[in-house]
N, C-alpha and C positions, 0 to 999 in steps of 0.2 A: 609260665614262661614270664619274662619280663627284661628287663634292661641290663639283666646279669648276662642272659644270653645275646643282648645285642654285643656287649666286651669281648665274650667270648668267641663271636664271628668275627670282630676287628681285630681284634689282639690278640687271639688266641689258636689261630688258623683253623677252628671249626666253621667252613665255608659250606658244608654239608647243611648246616641246620635252618640256610637260607629256604629250603625248598619245604619247611614245615612253617616258616617265618610269614612264607610268601603266602602259605594257605591258610592262613590268618587274615593278613591284608586283602586277600581276594576278597575277603567277605563283606568289603566295604559296601554300600549301599549308596552308590554313586548317582548324582542325580541324570536323569535322563539326557539331558545336553552331554555329559559326560560320556556316556554310554555309546550315543548314537554317534559323537563327532571323534572321538578319540580316535586318533590317528595312530600314536606310536609310545610305546616307554622309553624314557631319557632317563639313563643312569646318573647321577651326580658323580663327574670324573674326580679321580686322586691325581694328584701328582706324580709324574715320573717316577720321580723318588720314593714317594710313600708307598707306590704300586708295587715297585721292587722290594722294597723291604718288608714287605704282607706277602707280595706273589700273586694276590689278585686285588680286584676293586668287590668289596662285599656289598655293594649298590647295584652293581652288574649283576650278581649272583640273584639276590633279589628281582629285579628286572626280569631276568631269564625265567625264572621259576613262575613270575606273574605272568609273564606273555606267552607262555603254555595255557594258563588259567583265562585267561581273559582274550586270546585269539587276536593280540596286536604283536607286531615287530618291535624288535630292540633295536634304539638307533646310539648307538654308541658312539659313531662319530659325528652327531649333532651338536654335542657340548666339549667344547676343550677347555683345561686348565691352563690358562695364560701365565701363571706364576707362581712359584711354591708359596704357601703361605704357612703360618705357624700353626699346631695343634689348638683347636677351638675349644677343648675343655676346662681350662682355668681361666677363661675371659671374660670377664664383664660382658653386660649386651652391648655397649657401645664398642667396645674394643673389638667384637666377636664382626658389628659391620665394616669396620674400619679393615679389618684383618682380610675379609674376602671383598670388598669394593673393587671392582674391576676384575677380580680373578678369574673370569671364566668369560669365553665369546665362541660364537658359532664359528667355525671354520668356512669361508668363503666355499669351499669344496663340499659345504652342507647346506648352504642357504636355500637354495634350490627345492630342496627336500623338505627344508622348514617352512616355506612360504606358506603362509595361512592355515598353517597346520593347527589342530589341537592335542599337543602333548602331553603328557603324564610323566613328570617330573618322579625320578622313584630316589628316597634315601634312606637308609635304616633308623634313623632315628631324628626328631627335631625337637631343639631346644628355645632358641631364638626364632628360628625362621631366617638367620641371616645368612646362611647356604643356600635354602631354597630362594630366598627373595633376589639374592644375586644372580644365581643360576636363572632363574625366570625372567631376568631384566635382560639378561646375555640374547637370554632364548627368543625373547619377545623384540628385541634388537636386530635380533638375525632373522626375522621375520614370521616368527609364530605369531598365531591369531589367539590364543588364549594357551595357557599351563595351568595344569591341576596339580596337584601335590597328593604324594601318598608315602606314607613312613610306617615301618613296623611301631614305634613305641616315641613320645612323648618325654624327656629328660627333664628335674627341674634346672632351670635356669637360677644362676646368682640372684637373690631376692625374692624369689618365686616363695611362697608359702606352702603349708600343707593345707 
């Protein structure tokens, strides 16, 4: 398995592979504070348009499969995408940062739930971490005390070398 499976999950409707991917992700050897304090899993939200196109959110499928293994709840309402963004796949690192800056927020209805929580943000793949960092900033602004990340893979960013 590799990043080809991520592509199949995201773009070819293979949402059932999320369970096997989560099995591998669950092997992460977390520091003690994450294990002891982890409150909930928060999937990176898609825009409404993109979720309609795909029919599902791949990060939510991964989060739900991880939740069963880590015995943590999934908070799908804790983070919202506030605006549509262009796909990050062909953007340079600086463009990625600008693209997702301010694109996420914690809804008012979820602020009490997030207050002082240690949430684990779930995404399929990290390239420059622009999306994860934008989500983490929104979660912290919404009251989260700590945000940890977990992804299935890491893609090469433009400018990366082997």
